[in-house]
C-alpha positions in Angstrom: 268.0 230.0 97.2 265.4 231.0 100.2 261.8 230.0 99.5 260.8 233.9 99.4 263.3 234.4 96.8 262.3 231.2 94.8 258.4 232.2 95.0 259.6 235.8 93.8 261.5 234.4 90.9 258.4 232.4 90.0 256.0 235.4 90.4 258.5 237.4 88.0 259.0 234.5 85.8 255.1 234.7 84.9 254.9 238.6 84.6 253.3 239.1 88.0 253.6 242.4 89.6 255.9 242.6 92.5 253.3 243.4 94.9 252.0 240.0 94.9 255.1 238.5 96.1 254.0 240.2 99.6 251.0 238.7 99.4 250.2 235.4 101.5 251.3 231.9 100.1 248.2 231.1 99.5 247.2 234.2 97.5 250.4 233.9 95.8 250.0 230.3 94.9 246.5 231.0 93.5 247.6 234.1 91.3 250.6 231.9 89.7 247.9 229.0 89.3 246.0 231.4 87.1 248.7 232.9 85.2 249.8 229.5 84.2 246.7 228.7 83.1 246.1 232.1 81.3 249.5 231.0 79.7 248.5 227.3 78.8 245.4 229.0 76.9 247.2 231.8 74.9 249.7 228.7 73.8 246.5 226.6 72.7 245.1 229.5 71.1 248.3 230.9 69.4 248.9 226.8 67.7 245.2 227.1 66.5 245.7 230.4 64.8 249.4 229.3 63.6 246.9 226.3 61.9 244.5 228.3 60.3 247.0 230.4 59.0 249.0 227.3 57.5 246.0 225.6 56.0 244.9 229.4 54.6 248.4 229.6 53.0 248.2 226.1 51.4 244.6 226.7 50.0 245.7 229.6 48.7 249.1 228.0 47.1 246.8 225.6 45.1 244.7 228.6 43.6 247.6 230.2 42.4 249.8 227.9 41.6 253.6 228.0 42.2 253.9 232.2 42.0 255.0 233.4 45.4 254.6 237.0 44.1 250.8 236.3 43.2 250.3 234.3 46.6 251.8 236.9 48.6 249.6 239.6 46.5 246.4 237.5 47.4 247.0 236.7 50.9 248.3 240.7 51.4 251.4 240.1 52.7 255.0 241.5 51.6 257.0 238.8 50.0 259.3 239.0 53.1 256.5 238.1 55.5 255.2 235.2 53.0 258.6 233.8 52.7 259.2 233.6 56.6 255.5 232.2 57.3 256.4 229.3 54.1 259.8 228.8 56.1 257.9 228.5 59.4 255.4 226.2 58.0 258.0 224.0 56.0 257.0 225.3 52.7 260.0 227.0 50.9 260.3 224.8 48.2 
């Protein structure tokens, strides 16, 4: 695979518009580095949000006891959504 094709594929993987592929290498490298930084920030934010969500669910579980229906009602979630979140956090028992 040629360098231009590899760079174009890298740009495509991080969601850069095609016109950036036609930029000079320095500009493209800078754009790719920025895209990677943004992606890393998003991943950290998602992990933070998931941790907060897990803590809220655990605290609500303590308040309502073992009733999943009551837990879903208190959290304002459907039972299906609650079940998926509990599974995701390993709290299905």
